[in-house]
DSSP file (Angstrom, degrees, kcal/mol; ACC not computed):
  #  RESIDUE AA STRUCTURE BP1 BP2  ACC     N-H-->O    O-->H-N    N-H-->O    O-->H-N    TCO  KAPPA ALPHA  PHI   PSI    X-CA   Y-CA   Z-CA
    1    1 A M     >        0   0    0      0, 0.0     4,-2.1     0, 0.0     5,-0.2   0.000 360.0 360.0 360.0 -40.4  -75.7   60.4  186.4
    2    2 A K  H  >  +     0   0    0      1,-0.2     4,-2.2     2,-0.2     5,-0.2   0.902 360.0  51.3 -61.7 -40.9  -73.9   63.3  184.7
    3    3 A E  H  > S+     0   0    0      1,-0.2     4,-2.4     2,-0.2    -1,-0.2   0.902 108.1  52.0 -63.5 -40.8  -70.6   62.1  186.2
    4    4 A L  H  > S+     0   0    0      2,-0.2     4,-2.3     1,-0.2    -1,-0.2   0.893 108.7  50.6 -62.9 -41.2  -71.2   58.6  184.9
    5    5 A R  H  X S+     0   0    0     -4,-2.1     4,-2.5     2,-0.2    -1,-0.2   0.907 109.9  50.1 -61.0 -43.2  -71.8   59.9  181.3
    6    6 A E  H  X S+     0   0    0     -4,-2.2     4,-2.3     2,-0.2    -2,-0.2   0.921 111.0  48.9 -62.8 -43.7  -68.6   61.9  181.5
    7    7 A Q  H  X S+     0   0    0     -4,-2.4     4,-2.4     1,-0.2    -1,-0.2   0.899 110.9  50.9 -62.3 -40.1  -66.7   58.8  182.6
    8    8 A N  H  X S+     0   0    0     -4,-2.3     4,-2.4     1,-0.2    -1,-0.2   0.899 109.5  50.0 -64.8 -40.5  -68.2   56.8  179.8
    9    9 A M  H  X S+     0   0    0     -4,-2.5     4,-2.5     2,-0.2    -1,-0.2   0.902 110.4  50.4 -63.4 -40.9  -67.2   59.4  177.2
   10   10 A K  H  X S+     0   0    0     -4,-2.3     4,-2.5     2,-0.2    -2,-0.2   0.911 111.0  48.6 -63.4 -41.9  -63.7   59.4  178.5
   11   11 A L  H  X S+     0   0    0     -4,-2.4     4,-2.8     2,-0.2    -2,-0.2   0.898 110.8  50.6 -64.9 -39.4  -63.5   55.6  178.3
   12   12 A T  H  X S+     0   0    0     -4,-2.4     4,-2.5     2,-0.2    -2,-0.2   0.911 111.1  48.5 -63.9 -42.0  -64.9   55.8  174.8
   13   13 A E  H  X S+     0   0    0     -4,-2.5     4,-2.3     2,-0.2    -2,-0.2   0.914 111.6  49.7 -61.9 -43.3  -62.3   58.3  173.8
   14   14 A T  H  X S+     0   0    0     -4,-2.5     4,-2.7     2,-0.2     5,-0.2   0.935 111.6  48.5 -62.4 -46.2  -59.5   56.2  175.3
   15   15 A N  H  X S+     0   0    0     -4,-2.8     4,-3.0     1,-0.2     5,-0.2   0.902 110.3  51.6 -61.6 -41.0  -60.8   53.1  173.5
   16   16 A D  H  X S+     0   0    0     -4,-2.5     4,-2.2     2,-0.2    -1,-0.2   0.910 111.4  47.5 -62.0 -41.3  -60.9   55.1  170.2
   17   17 A K  H  X S+     0   0    0     -4,-2.3     4,-1.5     2,-0.2    -2,-0.2   0.939 114.7  45.9 -64.1 -46.7  -57.3   56.3  170.7
   18   18 A L  H  X S+     0   0    0     -4,-2.7     4,-1.1     1,-0.2    -2,-0.2   0.916 113.6  48.3 -63.7 -43.8  -56.0   52.8  171.6
   19   19 A S  H  X S+     0   0    0     -4,-3.0     4,-2.0     1,-0.2     3,-0.4   0.896 108.9  52.3 -68.3 -36.9  -57.9   51.1  168.7
   20   20 A S  H  < S+     0   0    0     -4,-2.2     4,-0.5    -5,-0.2    -1,-0.2   0.832 102.3  62.2 -66.8 -28.1  -56.6   53.6  166.2
   21   21 A K  H  < S+     0   0    0     -4,-1.5     3,-0.3     1,-0.2    -1,-0.2   0.883 114.3  32.7 -59.5 -39.5  -53.1   53.0  167.4
   22   22 A F  H >X S+     0   0    0     -4,-1.1     3,-0.9    -3,-0.4     4,-0.5   0.707 103.4  74.0 -93.1 -22.1  -53.4   49.3  166.3
   23   23 A E  T 3< S+     0   0    0     -4,-2.0    -1,-0.2     1,-0.2    -2,-0.1   0.578  73.0  87.0 -72.5  -7.4  -55.6   49.7  163.2
   24   24 A Q  T 34 S+     0   0    0     -4,-0.5    -1,-0.2    -3,-0.3    -2,-0.1   0.914 109.7  12.7 -58.0 -42.1  -52.9   51.2  161.1
   25   25 A N  T <4 S+     0   0    0     -3,-0.9     2,-0.4     1,-0.1    -1,-0.2   0.327 121.3  67.2-117.0   6.2  -51.6   47.8  160.0
   26   26 A E     <  -     0   0    0     -4,-0.5     2,-0.8     4,-0.0     3,-0.1  -0.987  56.2-153.0-139.4 138.0  -54.4   45.4  161.1
   27   27 A D     >  -     0   0    0     -2,-0.4     4,-2.0     1,-0.2     3,-0.4  -0.824  18.1-178.6-104.5  89.2  -58.0   44.8  160.1
   28   28 A C  H  > S+     0   0    0     -2,-0.8     4,-2.6     1,-0.2     5,-0.2   0.859  79.6  57.5 -59.1 -39.7  -59.4   43.4  163.4
   29   29 A K  H  > S+     0   0    0     19,-0.4     4,-2.0     1,-0.2    -1,-0.2   0.912 109.0  45.5 -57.8 -44.2  -62.8   42.9  161.9
   30   30 A N  H  > S+     0   0    0     -3,-0.4     4,-2.3     2,-0.2    -1,-0.2   0.870 109.7  55.5 -68.3 -37.3  -61.4   40.7  159.2
   31   31 A T  H  X S+     0   0    0     -4,-2.0     4,-2.1     2,-0.2    -2,-0.2   0.929 109.6  46.1 -58.8 -47.3  -59.2   38.8  161.8
   32   32 A V  H  X S+     0   0    0     -4,-2.6     4,-2.7     1,-0.2    -2,-0.2   0.899 110.4  53.7 -63.2 -40.8  -62.4   37.9  163.8
   33   33 A K  H  X S+     0   0    0     -4,-2.0     4,-2.3    -5,-0.2    -1,-0.2   0.899 108.9  49.8 -60.8 -40.2  -64.2   36.9  160.6
   34   34 A E  H  X S+     0   0    0     -4,-2.3     4,-2.1     2,-0.2    -1,-0.2   0.922 111.0  48.4 -64.8 -44.8  -61.3   34.5  159.7
   35   35 A I  H  X S+     0   0    0     -4,-2.1     4,-1.1     1,-0.2    -2,-0.2   0.927 112.4  49.3 -61.4 -46.1  -61.4   33.0  163.2
   36   36 A I  H  <>S+     0   0    0     -4,-2.7     5,-1.8     1,-0.2     3,-0.5   0.902 110.6  49.6 -61.5 -41.2  -65.1   32.5  163.0
   37   37 A S  H ><5S+     0   0    0     -4,-2.3     3,-1.6     1,-0.2    -1,-0.2   0.868 105.8  56.4 -67.9 -35.0  -64.9   30.9  159.6
   38   38 A K  H 3<5S+     0   0    0     -4,-2.1    -1,-0.2     1,-0.3    -2,-0.2   0.740 107.0  51.0 -68.2 -21.3  -62.2   28.5  160.8
   39   39 A L  T 3<5S-     0   0    0     -4,-1.1    -1,-0.3    -3,-0.5    -2,-0.2   0.331 116.4-119.6 -94.3   7.8  -64.6   27.4  163.5
   40   40 A N  T < 5 +     0   0    0     -3,-1.6     2,-0.4     1,-0.2    -3,-0.2   0.889  66.3 137.4  56.6  46.5  -67.3   26.8  160.9
   41   41 A I      < -     0   0    0     -5,-1.8     2,-0.6     2,-0.1    -1,-0.2  -0.969  47.8-140.9-121.9 138.5  -69.8   29.4  162.3
   42   42 A E        +     0   0    0     -2,-0.4     2,-0.3    -3,-0.1    -5,-0.0  -0.882  44.7 129.1-101.5 118.7  -71.7   31.8  160.3
   43   43 A C        -     0   0    0     -2,-0.6     2,-0.4   -10,-0.1    -2,-0.1  -0.955  51.4-118.6-164.0 145.7  -72.0   35.3  161.8
   44   44 A D        -     0   0    0     -2,-0.3    22,-2.7     1,-0.0     2,-0.7  -0.725  21.5-136.2 -90.4 141.0  -71.5   38.9  160.8
   45   45 A V  E     -A   65   0A   0     -2,-0.4    20,-0.2    20,-0.2     3,-0.1  -0.872  15.0-169.7 -95.7 116.3  -68.9   40.9  162.7
   46   46 A V  E     -     0   0A   0     18,-2.7     2,-0.3    -2,-0.7    -1,-0.2   0.951  66.8 -26.9 -73.2 -51.1  -70.4   44.4  163.4
   47   47 A K  E     -A   64   0A   0     17,-1.1    17,-2.9   -18,-0.1     2,-0.3  -0.984  58.7-173.3-158.8 159.2  -67.1   46.0  164.5
   48   48 A A  E     +A   63   0A   0     -2,-0.3   -19,-0.4    15,-0.2     2,-0.3  -0.984   7.2 168.1-155.3 146.2  -63.8   45.0  166.1
   49   49 A Y  E     -A   62   0A   0     13,-2.3    13,-3.3    -2,-0.3     2,-0.4  -0.969  29.5-115.0-153.2 165.5  -60.8   46.7  167.5
   50   50 A R  E     -A   61   0A   0     -2,-0.3     2,-0.3    11,-0.3   -28,-0.3  -0.839  27.3-174.8-108.9 141.9  -57.7   46.0  169.5
   51   51 A I  E     -A   60   0A   0      9,-2.7     9,-2.8    -2,-0.4     2,-0.2  -0.932  26.4-110.3-130.0 155.6  -56.9   47.4  173.0
   52   52 A L  E     -A   59   0A   0     -2,-0.3     7,-0.2     7,-0.2     2,-0.1  -0.566  32.0-121.1 -79.6 149.2  -53.9   47.2  175.3
   53   53 A S    >   -     0   0    0      5,-2.5     3,-1.1    -2,-0.2    -1,-0.1  -0.310  33.4 -99.3 -77.3 171.3  -54.1   45.2  178.5
   54   54 A K  T 3  S+     0   0    0      1,-0.3    -1,-0.1     2,-0.1    -2,-0.0   0.872 127.1  52.4 -62.1 -35.2  -53.5   46.9  181.9
   55   55 A Q  T 3  S-     0   0    0      1,-0.1    -1,-0.3     3,-0.0    -3,-0.0   0.606 102.5-138.0 -76.8  -8.9  -49.9   45.5  181.9
   56   56 A K  S <  S+     0   0    0     -3,-1.1    -2,-0.1     2,-0.2     3,-0.1   0.704  78.3 103.1  59.5  21.6  -49.4   47.0  178.4
   57   57 A T  S    S+     0   0    0      1,-0.2     2,-0.3     2,-0.0    -1,-0.1   0.739  82.9  21.8-101.1 -31.0  -47.6   43.8  177.4
   58   58 A D  S    S-     0   0    0      2,-0.0    -5,-2.5     0, 0.0     2,-0.3  -0.828  71.4-135.8-133.1 173.4  -50.4   42.1  175.4
   59   59 A T  E     -A   52   0A   0     -2,-0.3     2,-0.4    -7,-0.2    -7,-0.2  -0.833   4.8-144.6-130.0 162.7  -53.5   43.2  173.6
   60   60 A K  E     -A   51   0A   0     -9,-2.8    -9,-2.7    -2,-0.3     2,-0.6  -0.936  12.2-137.0-124.1 149.4  -57.1   42.1  173.2
   61   61 A I  E     -A   50   0A   0     -2,-0.4     2,-0.5   -11,-0.2   -11,-0.3  -0.949  17.7-158.9-103.9 123.9  -59.4   42.2  170.3
   62   62 A I  E     -A   49   0A   0    -13,-3.3   -13,-2.3    -2,-0.6     2,-0.4  -0.885  16.5-177.7-100.5 128.7  -62.9   43.4  171.2
   63   63 A A  E     -A   48   0A   0     -2,-0.5     2,-0.5   -15,-0.2   -15,-0.2  -0.974  22.9-149.8-133.3 144.0  -65.6   42.4  168.7
   64   64 A W  E     -A   47   0A   0    -17,-2.9   -18,-2.7    -2,-0.4   -17,-1.1  -0.956  18.8-159.1-109.0 123.3  -69.3   42.9  168.3
   65   65 A L  E     -A   45   0A   0     -2,-0.5   -20,-0.2   -20,-0.2     6,-0.1  -0.782  17.8-133.2-105.3 150.2  -71.1   40.1  166.6
   66   66 A S  S    S+     0   0    0    -22,-2.7     2,-0.5    -2,-0.3   -21,-0.1   0.777  87.7  50.6 -73.6 -27.7  -74.5   40.6  164.9
   67   67 A D     >  -     0   0    0    -23,-0.3     4,-2.3     1,-0.1     5,-0.1  -0.948  62.0-156.2-122.1 123.6  -76.3   37.5  166.3
   68   68 A T  H  > S+     0   0    0     -2,-0.5     4,-2.6     1,-0.2     5,-0.2   0.894  97.2  51.5 -63.3 -41.7  -76.4   36.5  170.0
   69   69 A N  H  > S+     0   0    0      1,-0.2     4,-2.2     2,-0.2    -1,-0.2   0.910 112.0  46.6 -63.4 -41.3  -77.0   32.8  169.3
   70   70 A A  H  > S+     0   0    0      2,-0.2     4,-2.9     1,-0.2    -1,-0.2   0.892 110.4  53.7 -66.5 -38.2  -74.0   32.7  166.9
   71   71 A K  H  X S+     0   0    0     -4,-2.3     4,-2.5     2,-0.2    -2,-0.2   0.936 109.9  47.1 -60.9 -46.1  -71.9   34.6  169.5
   72   72 A N  H  X S+     0   0    0     -4,-2.6     4,-2.3     2,-0.2    -1,-0.2   0.899 112.8  49.1 -63.9 -39.8  -72.8   32.0  172.1
   73   73 A Q  H  X S+     0   0    0     -4,-2.2     4,-2.7     2,-0.2     5,-0.3   0.907 110.0  52.4 -63.1 -41.9  -72.0   29.1  169.6
   74   74 A F  H  X S+     0   0    0     -4,-2.9     4,-2.7     1,-0.2    -2,-0.2   0.921 110.2  47.6 -59.1 -46.5  -68.7   30.8  168.8
   75   75 A L  H  X S+     0   0    0     -4,-2.5     4,-2.1     2,-0.2    -2,-0.2   0.917 113.8  46.8 -62.6 -44.6  -67.7   31.0  172.5
   76   76 A I  H  X S+     0   0    0     -4,-2.3     4,-1.6     2,-0.2    -2,-0.2   0.931 115.9  44.5 -65.9 -44.2  -68.6   27.4  173.2
   77   77 A T  H  X S+     0   0    0     -4,-2.7     4,-1.7     1,-0.2    -2,-0.2   0.917 113.2  50.6 -66.9 -42.7  -66.8   26.1  170.1
   78   78 A A  H  X S+     0   0    0     -4,-2.7     4,-1.4    -5,-0.3     5,-0.4   0.883 110.3  49.6 -64.7 -38.1  -63.7   28.3  170.7
   79   79 A K  H  < S+     0   0    0     -4,-2.1    -1,-0.2    -5,-0.2    -2,-0.2   0.840 109.9  51.5 -71.1 -31.8  -63.5   27.1  174.3
   80   80 A K  H  < S+     0   0    0     -4,-1.6    -1,-0.2    -5,-0.2    -2,-0.2   0.858 110.4  48.8 -69.8 -34.7  -63.7   23.4  173.2
   81   81 A N  H  < S-     0   0    0     -4,-1.7    -2,-0.2    -5,-0.1    -1,-0.2   0.780  82.4-160.0 -79.9 -28.3  -60.9   23.8  170.6
   82   82 A K     <  -     0   0    0     -4,-1.4    -3,-0.1    -5,-0.1    16,-0.1   0.934  23.7-164.0  43.2  65.2  -58.3   25.5  172.8
   83   83 A W        -     0   0    0     -5,-0.4    14,-1.9    14,-0.2     2,-0.3  -0.317  19.0-127.1 -80.3 156.4  -56.4   26.9  169.9
   84   84 A I  B >>  -B   96   0B   0     12,-0.2     3,-2.4     1,-0.1     4,-0.6  -0.803  30.0-114.6 -97.7 145.9  -52.9   28.3  169.7
   85   85 A A  H >> S+     0   0    0     10,-3.5     4,-1.8    -2,-0.3     3,-1.5   0.859 113.1  56.2 -52.5 -43.2  -52.5   31.7  168.1
   86   86 A N  H 34 S+     0   0    0      7,-0.8    -1,-0.3     1,-0.3     8,-0.1   0.563  93.6  70.0 -74.6  -2.6  -50.5   30.5  165.1
   87   87 A Q  H <4 S+     0   0    0     -3,-2.4    -1,-0.3     1,-0.1    -2,-0.2   0.759 106.0  40.2 -74.6 -26.1  -53.3   28.0  164.2
   88   88 A Y  H << S+     0   0    0     -3,-1.5     2,-0.4    -4,-0.6    -2,-0.2   0.903 136.6   8.8 -84.6 -48.8  -55.4   31.0  163.2
   89   89 A Q    ><  -     0   0    0     -4,-1.8     3,-2.1     4,-0.1    -1,-0.3  -0.988  67.8-140.8-138.3 127.4  -52.7   33.0  161.5
   90   90 A S  T 3  S+     0   0    0     -2,-0.4    -4,-0.1     1,-0.3    -1,-0.1   0.737 100.1  57.4 -61.9 -25.3  -49.2   31.6  160.8
   91   91 A D  T 3  S+     0   0    0     -6,-0.1    -1,-0.3     2,-0.0    -5,-0.1   0.437  87.7  96.9 -88.1   3.0  -47.4   34.9  161.7
   92   92 A W  S <  S-     0   0    0     -3,-2.1    -6,-0.1    -7,-0.2     0, 0.0  -0.511  84.3 -95.9 -84.4 159.9  -48.9   35.0  165.2
   93   93 A P        -     0   0    0      0, 0.0    -7,-0.8     0, 0.0     2,-0.8  -0.139  34.5-104.2 -70.6 171.5  -46.9   33.6  168.2
   94   94 A T  S    S+     0   0    0     -9,-0.2     2,-0.3    -8,-0.1   -10,-0.0  -0.294  79.9 119.6 -92.4  51.1  -47.3   30.1  169.6
   95   95 A S        -     0   0    0     -2,-0.8   -10,-3.5     1,-0.1    -9,-0.2  -0.754  69.9 -91.5-111.5 161.3  -49.3   31.2  172.6
   96   96 A K  B     -B   84   0B   0     -2,-0.3     2,-0.5   -12,-0.2   -12,-0.2  -0.307  31.8-136.9 -68.9 152.5  -52.8   30.3  173.7
   97   97 A I        -     0   0    0    -14,-1.9     2,-0.6     2,-0.0   -14,-0.2  -0.951  11.9-156.3-109.4 130.7  -55.8   32.3  172.5
   98   98 A Y        -     0   0    0     -2,-0.5     2,-0.5   -16,-0.1   -19,-0.1  -0.934  10.0-173.8-108.1 120.8  -58.5   33.0  175.1
   99   99 A I        +     0   0    0     -2,-0.6     2,-0.3   -24,-0.1    -2,-0.0  -0.965  24.9 131.2-115.8 122.1  -61.9   33.8  173.7
  100  100 A N        -     0   0    0     -2,-0.5     2,-0.1   -22,-0.0    -2,-0.0  -0.945  59.6 -64.9-156.7 175.1  -64.6   34.9  176.1
  101  101 A N        -     0   0    0     -2,-0.3     2,-0.8    29,-0.1    27,-0.0  -0.426  48.6-123.6 -66.4 141.6  -67.3   37.5  176.8
  102  102 A H        -     0   0    0    -39,-0.2     2,-0.3    -2,-0.1    -1,-0.1  -0.814  29.4-155.5 -88.3 113.3  -65.9   41.0  177.3
  103  103 A L        -     0   0    0     -2,-0.8    28,-0.0     1,-0.1     2,-0.0  -0.671  16.9-114.9 -90.4 143.6  -67.2   42.2  180.7
  104  104 A K     >  -     0   0    0     -2,-0.3     4,-2.6     1,-0.1     5,-0.2  -0.309  39.3 -98.0 -68.3 162.7  -67.6   45.8  181.5
  105  105 A K  H  > S+     0   0    0      1,-0.2     4,-2.6     2,-0.2     5,-0.2   0.867 122.4  52.8 -55.6 -43.0  -65.3   47.2  184.2
  106  106 A F  H  > S+     0   0    0      1,-0.2     4,-2.5     2,-0.2    -1,-0.2   0.941 113.7  43.2 -58.5 -47.8  -68.0   46.9  187.0
  107  107 A K  H  > S+     0   0    0      2,-0.2     4,-2.6     1,-0.2    -1,-0.2   0.867 112.4  53.5 -67.1 -36.1  -68.7   43.2  186.2
  108  108 A R  H  X S+     0   0    0     -4,-2.6     4,-1.9     2,-0.2    -1,-0.2   0.922 112.2  44.0 -63.4 -44.4  -65.0   42.4  185.8
  109  109 A L  H  X S+     0   0    0     -4,-2.6     4,-2.5    -5,-0.2    -2,-0.2   0.912 113.6  51.3 -66.9 -42.5  -64.2   43.9  189.2
  110  110 A L  H  X S+     0   0    0     -4,-2.5     4,-2.5    -5,-0.2    -2,-0.2   0.887 107.9  52.8 -62.1 -39.0  -67.3   42.1  190.7
  111  111 A L  H  X S+     0   0    0     -4,-2.6     4,-2.4     2,-0.2    -1,-0.2   0.906 109.2  49.6 -61.5 -42.2  -66.1   38.8  189.2
  112  112 A G  H  X S+     0   0    0     -4,-1.9     4,-2.0     2,-0.2    -2,-0.2   0.915 112.9  45.8 -64.0 -43.5  -62.7   39.3  190.8
  113  113 A R  H  X S+     0   0    0     -4,-2.5     4,-2.7     2,-0.2    -2,-0.2   0.870 111.4  53.5 -66.3 -36.2  -64.3   40.0  194.2
  114  114 A S  H  X S+     0   0    0     -4,-2.5     4,-2.8    -5,-0.2    -2,-0.2   0.915 108.4  49.2 -64.1 -44.2  -66.6   37.0  193.7
  115  115 A K  H  X S+     0   0    0     -4,-2.4     4,-2.3     2,-0.2    -2,-0.2   0.899 112.3  48.3 -62.0 -41.5  -63.6   34.7  193.0
  116  116 A S  H  X S+     0   0    0     -4,-2.0     4,-2.5     2,-0.2    -2,-0.2   0.943 113.7  45.9 -64.3 -48.0  -61.9   36.0  196.2
  117  117 A A  H  X S+     0   0    0     -4,-2.7     4,-2.2     1,-0.2    -2,-0.2   0.914 113.2  50.6 -62.5 -41.7  -64.9   35.5  198.3
  118  118 A A  H  <>S+     0   0    0     -4,-2.8     5,-3.4     1,-0.2    -1,-0.2   0.904 110.9  48.1 -63.0 -41.2  -65.6   32.1  196.9
  119  119 A K  H ><5S+     0   0    0     -4,-2.3     3,-1.1     3,-0.2    -1,-0.2   0.917 111.9  49.5 -64.7 -42.5  -62.0   31.0  197.6
  120  120 A Y  H 3<5S+     0   0    0     -4,-2.5    -2,-0.2     1,-0.3    -1,-0.2   0.860 116.2  42.7 -65.8 -35.1  -62.2   32.3  201.1
  121  121 A K  T 3<5S-     0   0    0     -4,-2.2    -1,-0.3    -5,-0.2    -2,-0.2   0.213 116.9-111.8 -98.7  15.5  -65.5   30.5  201.8
  122  122 A N  T < 5 +     0   0    0     -3,-1.1     2,-0.3     1,-0.2    -3,-0.2   0.844  57.4 160.4  60.3  40.6  -64.4   27.3  200.0
  123  123 A Y      < -     0   0    0     -5,-3.4    14,-0.2    -6,-0.1    -1,-0.2  -0.729  29.6-154.5 -87.1 143.1  -66.7   27.4  197.0
  124  124 A K        +     0   0    0     13,-1.5     2,-0.5    12,-0.6    13,-0.2   0.797  68.8  49.5 -88.1 -30.9  -65.6   25.3  194.1
  125  125 A Y  E     +C  136   0C   0     11,-2.3    11,-2.3    -7,-0.1     2,-0.4  -0.935  45.3 159.7-125.3 129.3  -67.2   27.0  191.1
  126  126 A V  E     +C  135   0C   0     -2,-0.5     2,-0.3     9,-0.2     9,-0.2  -0.969  25.1 143.7-137.4 126.0  -67.3   30.6  190.0
  127  127 A W  E     -C  134   0C   0      7,-2.5     7,-3.1    -2,-0.4     2,-0.4  -0.938  40.4-117.5-151.5 172.1  -68.1   31.3  186.3
  128  128 A T  E     -C  133   0C   0     -2,-0.3     2,-0.4     5,-0.2     5,-0.2  -0.911  12.0-168.2-117.1 148.7  -69.9   33.7  183.9
  129  129 A S  E >  S-C  132   0C   0      3,-2.1     3,-2.2    -2,-0.4     2,-0.6  -0.933  76.1 -42.3-131.8 107.7  -72.8   33.0  181.7
  130  130 A G  T 3  S-     0   0    0     -2,-0.4   -29,-0.1     1,-0.3    -2,-0.0  -0.634 125.5 -29.9  67.1-117.5  -73.2   35.9  179.3
  131  131 A T  T 3  S+     0   0    0     -2,-0.6     2,-0.3    -3,-0.1    -1,-0.3   0.271 115.7 108.8-112.2   9.4  -72.7   38.8  181.6
  132  132 A D  E <   -C  129   0C   0     -3,-2.2    -3,-2.1    13,-0.0     2,-0.5  -0.662  61.0-142.3 -87.1 142.3  -74.1   37.0  184.7
  133  133 A I  E     -CD 128 146C   0     13,-0.7    13,-3.1    -2,-0.3     2,-0.4  -0.916  23.0-170.9-103.3 125.0  -71.7   35.9  187.5
  134  134 A L  E     -CD 127 145C   0     -7,-3.1    -7,-2.5    -2,-0.5     2,-0.4  -0.930   8.8-170.6-124.0 143.3  -72.6   32.6  189.0
  135  135 A I  E     +CD 126 144C   0      9,-2.3     9,-3.1    -2,-0.4     2,-0.3  -0.980   4.4 179.3-132.1 141.8  -71.3   30.8  192.1
  136  136 A R  E     -C  125   0C   0    -11,-2.3   -11,-2.3    -2,-0.4   -12,-0.6  -0.982  23.6-148.5-144.0 132.4  -71.8   27.3  193.4
  137  137 A K  S    S-     0   0    0      5,-0.4   -13,-1.5    -2,-0.3     2,-0.3   0.926  78.2 -31.3 -66.1 -46.0  -70.3   25.6  196.5
  138  138 A D  S >  S-     0   0    0    -15,-0.1     3,-1.4   -14,-0.1    -1,-0.2  -0.890  79.0 -72.3-157.6-172.4  -70.3   22.1  195.0
  139  139 A E  T 3  S+     0   0    0     -2,-0.3    -2,-0.0     1,-0.3     0, 0.0   0.737 125.7  48.8 -64.4 -23.0  -72.1   19.9  192.5
  140  140 A N  T 3  S+     0   0    0      2,-0.1    -1,-0.3    -4,-0.0     2,-0.2   0.333  94.7  88.5-103.1   7.8  -75.1   19.4  194.8
  141  141 A T  S <  S-     0   0    0     -3,-1.4     2,-0.1     1,-0.1     0, 0.0  -0.651  82.2 -93.3-107.9 164.8  -75.8   23.0  195.9
  142  142 A K        -     0   0    0     -2,-0.2    -5,-0.4     1,-0.1     2,-0.3  -0.424  40.9-112.0 -74.5 145.1  -78.0   25.7  194.4
  143  143 A V        -     0   0    0     -7,-0.1     2,-0.5    -2,-0.1    -7,-0.2  -0.593  27.6-150.3 -77.8 136.6  -76.4   28.3  192.0
  144  144 A I  E     -D  135   0C   0     -9,-3.1    -9,-2.3    -2,-0.3     2,-0.4  -0.945   4.9-144.6-111.8 127.2  -76.2   31.8  193.3
  145  145 A R  E     -D  134   0C   0     -2,-0.5     2,-0.6   -11,-0.2   -11,-0.2  -0.779   9.6-151.4 -90.8 131.0  -76.3   34.7  190.9
  146  146 A I  E     +D  133   0C   0    -13,-3.1   -13,-0.7    -2,-0.4     3,-0.1  -0.910  29.3 157.7-108.2 113.4  -74.1   37.7  191.8
  147  147 A N        -     0   0    0     -2,-0.6     2,-0.3     1,-0.3    -1,-0.1   0.673  68.4  -6.9-106.6 -25.4  -75.5   41.1  190.6
  148  148 A D  S >> S-     0   0    0    -38,-0.1     3,-1.1     1,-0.0     4,-0.5  -0.922  85.2 -77.9-157.6-178.8  -73.7   43.4  193.0
  149  149 A E  G >4 S+     0   0    0     -2,-0.3     3,-1.3     1,-0.3     4,-0.4   0.838 121.9  61.7 -58.8 -35.6  -71.5   43.5  196.2
  150  150 A N  G >4 S+     0   0    0      1,-0.3     3,-1.2     2,-0.2    -1,-0.3   0.806  94.1  63.0 -63.9 -27.6  -74.5   42.8  198.4
  151  151 A D  G X4 S+     0   0    0     -3,-1.1     3,-1.5     1,-0.3     4,-0.4   0.727  88.3  70.3 -69.9 -21.0  -75.1   39.4  196.7
  152  152 A L  G X< S+     0   0    0     -3,-1.3     3,-0.8    -4,-0.5    -1,-0.3   0.747  87.1  66.0 -68.0 -20.1  -71.7   38.3  198.0
  153  153 A D  G <  S+     0   0    0     -3,-1.2    -1,-0.3    -4,-0.4    -2,-0.2   0.663  87.2  71.5 -72.2 -15.0  -73.2   38.2  201.5
  154  154 A K  G <  S+     0   0    0     -3,-1.5     2,-0.5    -4,-0.2    -1,-0.2   0.764  78.5  86.9 -72.1 -24.9  -75.4   35.4  200.3
  155  155 A I    <         0   0    0     -3,-0.8   -32,-0.0    -4,-0.4   -19,-0.0  -0.666 360.0 360.0 -83.6 127.4  -72.5   33.0  200.2
  156  156 A I              0   0    0     -2,-0.5    -1,-0.1   -35,-0.0    -3,-0.0   0.385 360.0 360.0-106.8 360.0  -72.0   31.3  203.6
């Protein structure tokens, strides 16, 4: 448990360093507020910051919203619209914007393993709902919830 706390502190410090690197010229909280308002959703942004991706070529904005229902509505609306970056802000590039739940590292890795296992076993659907990972073989089969590596054994 102590080791886990230390790792969490290191991750927090790293995130703080990365976010401060980008916050010099950008108000991420305001950026998220603008995007939310363009989607006609009312919700308060608690905090927001930008981080580098693993490839260090692009960045993500991580945001905490005050209301879970509004967050879910925001995700649904944003996915339906499939916006291009410069539709939100004219000085942004003409690339797609992906808006989704931010998964913690464990869940992100588990999602990757779930997708690999599903592909290997010919499952058609792997998705997340909130922070849950769900798998379904086809339209007529039962949904399987994946909580850890052992749950991947459930898919046949």
